[in-house]
C-alpha positions as CSV (number, residue, x, y, z in Angstrom):
1,M,158.9,104.3,138.7
2,S,159.8,107.4,136.8
3,W,158.6,108.2,133.0
4,L,162.1,107.6,131.8
5,N,162.4,104.2,133.5
6,R,159.4,102.8,132.4
7,I,160.5,104.0,128.7
8,A,164.0,102.0,129.1
9,T,161.2,99.0,130.5
10,G,159.2,99.2,127.5
11,S,161.9,98.8,125.6
12,V,163.9,95.9,126.6
13,L,160.2,93.9,126.9
14,A,160.0,95.1,122.4
15,V,163.4,93.9,122.2
16,L,162.9,90.7,124.2
17,A,159.6,90.2,122.3
18,L,161.3,90.4,118.7
19,L,164.3,87.7,120.1
20,L,161.6,85.5,120.5
21,I,160.2,86.1,116.9
22,P,161.4,82.8,115.3
23,P,164.1,83.3,112.3
24,G,162.6,84.6,109.1
25,T,159.2,85.7,110.6
26,T,158.3,89.1,110.7
27,A,156.6,90.9,114.3
28,Q,153.2,90.8,111.5
29,Q,153.5,87.9,111.2
30,A,153.8,86.4,114.6
31,A,151.6,89.2,115.9
32,K,147.9,88.5,117.1
33,R,144.7,90.1,117.3
34,L,143.2,91.7,120.3
35,I,140.0,92.2,119.2
36,L,138.0,95.6,120.3
37,K,133.9,95.6,120.4
38,D,133.3,98.4,117.6
39,G,134.9,95.2,115.4
40,S,138.7,97.0,115.5
41,Y,141.7,95.4,116.0
42,Q,145.2,95.9,117.4
43,L,148.0,94.0,115.9
44,A,150.3,92.6,118.9
45,T,153.0,90.2,119.7
46,Q,151.6,90.2,123.7
47,W,149.6,92.1,126.0
48,E,149.0,91.8,129.8
49,V,145.8,93.0,131.9
50,K,146.7,95.7,134.4
51,G,143.5,96.0,136.4
52,D,141.1,98.1,133.9
53,R,143.6,98.8,131.3
54,V,145.3,96.2,128.8
55,R,148.9,96.6,127.8
56,Y,150.4,95.6,124.5
57,L,153.8,95.2,122.7
58,S,152.2,97.1,119.1
59,A,153.3,94.7,115.8
60,E,153.1,97.6,113.6
61,R,154.5,100.4,115.9
62,N,156.8,98.2,118.0
63,E,155.6,100.1,121.5
64,W,153.8,99.2,124.4
65,E,150.4,101.0,124.3
66,E,147.4,100.4,126.2
67,V,143.8,100.1,125.9
68,P,141.0,99.9,128.9
69,N,140.0,96.6,129.5
70,S,136.2,97.5,128.9
71,L,136.8,97.8,125.5
72,V,137.9,94.3,124.1
73,D,136.1,91.9,123.3
74,W,137.6,88.4,124.7
75,A,135.8,86.1,123.3
76,A,136.0,87.2,120.1
77,T,140.1,87.6,120.7
78,D,139.8,84.2,122.7
79,K,137.4,82.5,118.8
80,Y,140.5,84.3,116.4
81,A,143.4,82.5,118.4
82,K,142.2,79.5,118.5
83,D,140.8,79.0,114.5
84,R,143.7,80.5,113.4
85,A,145.3,77.3,115.4
86,A,143.3,75.2,114.0
87,G,143.8,76.7,110.7
88,V,140.2,78.1,109.8
89,P,140.5,80.4,106.9
90,D,139.4,84.1,108.5
91,A,136.1,85.5,106.9
92,A,137.4,88.8,106.3
93,A,140.6,87.8,104.8
94,A,138.8,86.1,102.3
95,E,136.4,88.5,101.3
96,I,139.2,90.5,101.0
97,D,140.6,87.8,98.8
98,K,137.5,87.9,97.2
99,E,137.8,91.7,96.1
100,V,141.7,91.9,95.2
101,E,140.4,88.8,92.5
102,A,137.5,90.9,91.8
103,E,140.0,94.2,90.5
104,R,142.3,91.7,88.7
105,I,139.3,90.6,86.9
106,E,138.5,93.9,86.1
107,E,142.0,95.4,85.2
108,E,142.7,92.7,83.1
109,A,139.4,93.4,81.1
110,R,140.9,96.9,81.0
111,T,143.9,96.0,79.8
112,P,145.0,92.6,77.9
113,L,147.5,90.4,79.7
114,V,150.3,89.6,77.3
115,A,152.6,87.6,78.9
116,P,152.8,86.3,83.0
117,G,152.4,89.4,84.8
118,L,152.8,92.1,82.2
119,H,149.4,93.9,81.2
120,L,149.5,96.3,78.4
121,P,148.6,100.1,79.9
122,E,145.3,101.6,80.5
123,D,146.5,105.0,78.2
124,G,146.5,104.8,74.1
125,S,149.4,103.9,72.7
126,V,152.2,101.8,70.1
127,M,153.4,99.2,72.3
128,L,155.8,96.0,71.0
129,L,156.4,92.7,72.7
130,D,160.0,92.0,72.9
131,T,162.3,89.5,74.6
132,F,165.2,90.1,76.7
133,E,167.5,87.8,78.3
134,S,164.7,85.3,78.6
135,Q,162.1,88.1,80.0
136,P,159.4,89.3,78.2
137,Q,159.1,93.3,78.2
138,L,156.6,96.3,76.7
139,V,158.1,99.0,75.1
140,Q,156.5,102.0,73.6
141,L,157.1,103.0,70.2
142,Q,157.1,106.9,69.2
143,Q,155.8,108.1,66.6
144,T,157.6,109.6,64.2
145,E,156.9,111.9,61.0
146,G,157.9,110.5,58.0
147,E,159.7,113.6,55.5
148,L,159.3,113.4,51.8
149,D,162.4,113.1,49.8
150,K,161.5,114.8,46.4
151,N,165.0,113.2,45.2
152,T,164.9,116.0,42.3
153,K,168.3,115.3,40.6
154,S,167.4,111.1,40.2
155,N,163.9,112.5,38.4
156,V,165.5,114.7,36.2
157,L,168.1,112.2,35.0
158,R,165.1,109.8,34.3
159,A,163.1,112.5,32.6
160,A,165.8,113.2,30.5
161,I,166.3,109.4,29.5
162,N,162.4,108.6,29.2
163,P,160.2,111.9,28.9
164,I,156.9,110.2,29.7
165,S,158.4,108.6,32.9
166,S,157.2,109.0,35.9
167,A,158.7,111.1,39.2
168,H,159.0,109.6,42.0
169,Q,159.4,110.7,46.3
170,N,160.6,109.0,48.9
171,I,158.8,108.7,53.0
172,E,161.8,109.0,54.7
173,I,162.8,109.1,58.3
174,E,165.9,110.6,60.1
175,G,168.2,108.2,61.6
176,P,170.4,104.9,60.2
177,H,168.4,103.0,63.2
178,A,165.5,103.1,65.0
179,Q,165.8,104.0,69.0
180,I,163.6,101.0,70.0
181,Q,165.6,97.2,68.9
182,A,163.1,94.1,69.5
183,H,165.7,91.5,70.8
184,T,163.4,89.1,69.0
185,S,162.6,87.9,65.5
186,L,159.0,87.6,66.0
187,P,157.9,90.8,68.0
188,A,154.0,91.4,68.9
189,I,152.9,95.0,67.9
190,Y,149.7,96.3,70.3
191,V,148.2,99.4,68.7
192,N,145.3,101.5,71.2
193,L,145.1,104.9,69.7
194,Q,141.5,105.7,71.0
195,A,142.8,107.8,73.4
196,S,144.7,109.5,71.1
197,D,144.3,110.5,67.4
198,S,147.4,109.0,65.1
199,T,147.1,112.3,63.4
200,P,146.8,115.8,64.5
201,V,143.4,116.9,64.6
202,V,142.5,119.5,62.4
203,Q,139.4,121.8,63.8
204,S,136.8,122.3,60.6
205,K,132.9,122.2,59.7
206,K,133.2,119.4,57.9
207,P,131.0,116.4,58.6
208,Q,133.4,114.1,61.2
209,Q,135.1,111.1,58.8
210,P,134.2,107.9,58.8
211,E,135.8,105.5,61.8
212,Q,138.2,103.8,60.3
213,P,139.0,100.0,60.0
214,W,140.7,98.4,62.9
215,D,143.0,96.4,61.3
216,R,144.6,99.0,59.2
217,F,148.0,98.8,61.2
218,H,150.5,96.9,59.4
219,I,154.1,96.3,59.2
220,V,157.1,97.8,56.3
221,R,160.5,97.2,56.2
222,A,162.2,100.0,55.6
223,Q,165.3,100.5,53.3
224,S,168.4,101.9,54.9
225,K,170.0,104.9,53.0
226,K,172.8,107.0,54.4
227,D,171.5,108.5,57.5
228,R,168.3,108.0,57.0
229,R,165.8,105.2,56.4
230,V,162.6,104.9,53.3
231,V,159.5,103.4,54.3
232,A,157.6,103.5,51.5
233,Q,157.9,105.1,47.9
234,V,155.6,107.7,46.2
235,K,155.1,107.7,42.3
236,V,153.7,110.5,40.1
237,S,152.9,109.8,36.8
238,P,152.8,112.2,33.8
239,L,149.2,112.7,34.1
240,K,149.6,113.2,37.9
241,K,148.2,110.3,39.0
242,V,150.0,109.2,42.5
243,S,150.5,106.0,43.3
244,Q,152.6,105.0,46.6
245,Q,154.6,101.5,47.3
246,E,155.8,99.9,50.6
247,N,157.5,96.7,51.6
248,L,154.6,95.6,53.3
249,I,155.4,92.2,56.0
250,P,152.9,89.6,56.1
251,T,151.4,89.9,59.3
252,T,147.8,89.1,61.3
253,S,145.8,91.1,63.0
254,Q,143.7,90.2,66.4
255,Q,141.2,92.5,68.1
256,L,141.6,92.6,71.8
257,T,139.5,94.0,74.8
258,G,140.0,97.5,75.6
259,G,140.2,98.8,72.4
260,W,143.6,97.1,71.3
261,V,144.8,96.1,68.6
262,K,147.4,93.1,68.1
263,V,149.7,93.1,64.9
264,T,151.8,90.0,64.2
265,P,154.1,88.9,61.4
266,T,153.2,85.9,60.0
267,A,157.3,84.7,59.8
268,A,160.4,85.5,61.2
269,L,161.8,89.1,61.1
270,D,165.0,89.5,59.6
271,P,167.7,91.5,61.3
272,G,166.7,95.5,59.9
273,E,164.5,98.3,60.3
274,Y,160.8,98.1,59.9
275,A,158.2,100.3,60.9
276,V,154.1,100.0,61.8
277,V,152.2,102.0,59.5
278,E,149.2,103.0,59.5
279,L,147.2,102.2,55.8
280,M,143.4,104.5,55.3
281,G,142.6,102.7,51.5
282,N,145.8,103.3,49.5
283,E,147.4,105.9,51.3
284,M,150.0,106.0,54.0
285,N,150.0,108.0,56.9
286,A,153.3,109.7,57.0
287,Y,153.3,109.6,60.9
288,V,154.7,106.0,61.8
289,W,156.2,104.2,64.5
290,D,159.8,102.5,63.7
291,F,161.7,99.9,65.3
292,G,164.3,97.8,64.8
293,V,164.8,94.1,64.5
294,N,168.5,93.5,66.5
295,L,168.7,90.6,68.4
296,S,172.9,91.4,70.4
297,A,171.1,95.2,70.9
298,P,171.6,96.8,74.3
299,A,168.2,96.8,76.6
300,N,165.8,99.2,75.6
301,A,165.3,102.3,78.6
302,G,161.7,102.3,79.6
303,A,160.5,99.1,79.0
304,L,157.9,97.4,81.1
305,K,158.6,94.4,82.9
306,P,156.3,91.9,84.3
307,E,155.1,92.7,88.4
308,S,155.5,89.1,89.4
309,T,154.4,85.6,88.3
310,A,153.3,83.6,91.4
311,S,150.1,84.5,90.0
312,A,151.2,83.8,86.2
313,P,148.6,81.1,84.6
314,N,149.6,77.8,84.3
315,P,151.7,77.5,81.2
316,G,150.6,74.8,78.4
317,K,151.7,71.6,77.3
318,D,155.1,73.0,75.4
319,G,156.1,74.7,78.3
320,K,155.1,78.3,77.1
321,S,152.7,80.5,77.3
322,A,151.7,82.5,74.5
323,P,150.6,86.4,74.6
324,P,146.6,87.1,73.8
């Protein structure tokens, strides 16, 4: 038989073998193991012994291949087929399952699970846990630098009326609305700035600053002002004493694994504009992470969605699985 005829015959047999596979079953699912004496194996849908050679139809490549008969461990091959037919668990598969489970536990230790199939990323960032069309999603909040508006006209008028009154400046961010809009009135904020500091690092010979408290992150309500949003107001008294006021939202803070901190409002947020701020003592860092609450807003671009809910934990009695 010429090599062309062999190829044609092999192709026909391969097609026939695939046609014999029940509908909805892949070739690899219907495959058997042709186990070799070195412990490896070939996935094949069928094979035949031809003298000192074994011809098998590869389930992975869908091609007829050959292997020396002397290399095949027929006892192990027959035992595997019988065990599989009897439903005996495969030791190799069980070992792989253990490794996968160990990796999953290790991953959860590094990146907390905030919703079924949804983990926080490993790198430092500020994430908002949203719910869009009944699906939990993680959206990264971008850091924005607040700008000081000295409000000169208002301050001059106030000084003319009351010469000893305090001047004030607003910390504002550009735009009437934040790019990220939450579709839930109770969004959870996850903060992890271990990988990247919240403010630019300035190299100096001064002693290293003490570590900041982990619960220094809060949520403030931003006030709309034309095409800008005011996140805080700085007052300067005639004695040059500086004080700062923010419209703080009551929140709770919780430490999680992997350096993450969860910040949650204690009550539902009204529709509007907000920002995550960092308070250091009585002062607020001018670098903020802005977001809004708009239940009818379009989907947020780049949102992280659950990978799979197949291995998700069972819900509680109320039918919900609360994030950590």
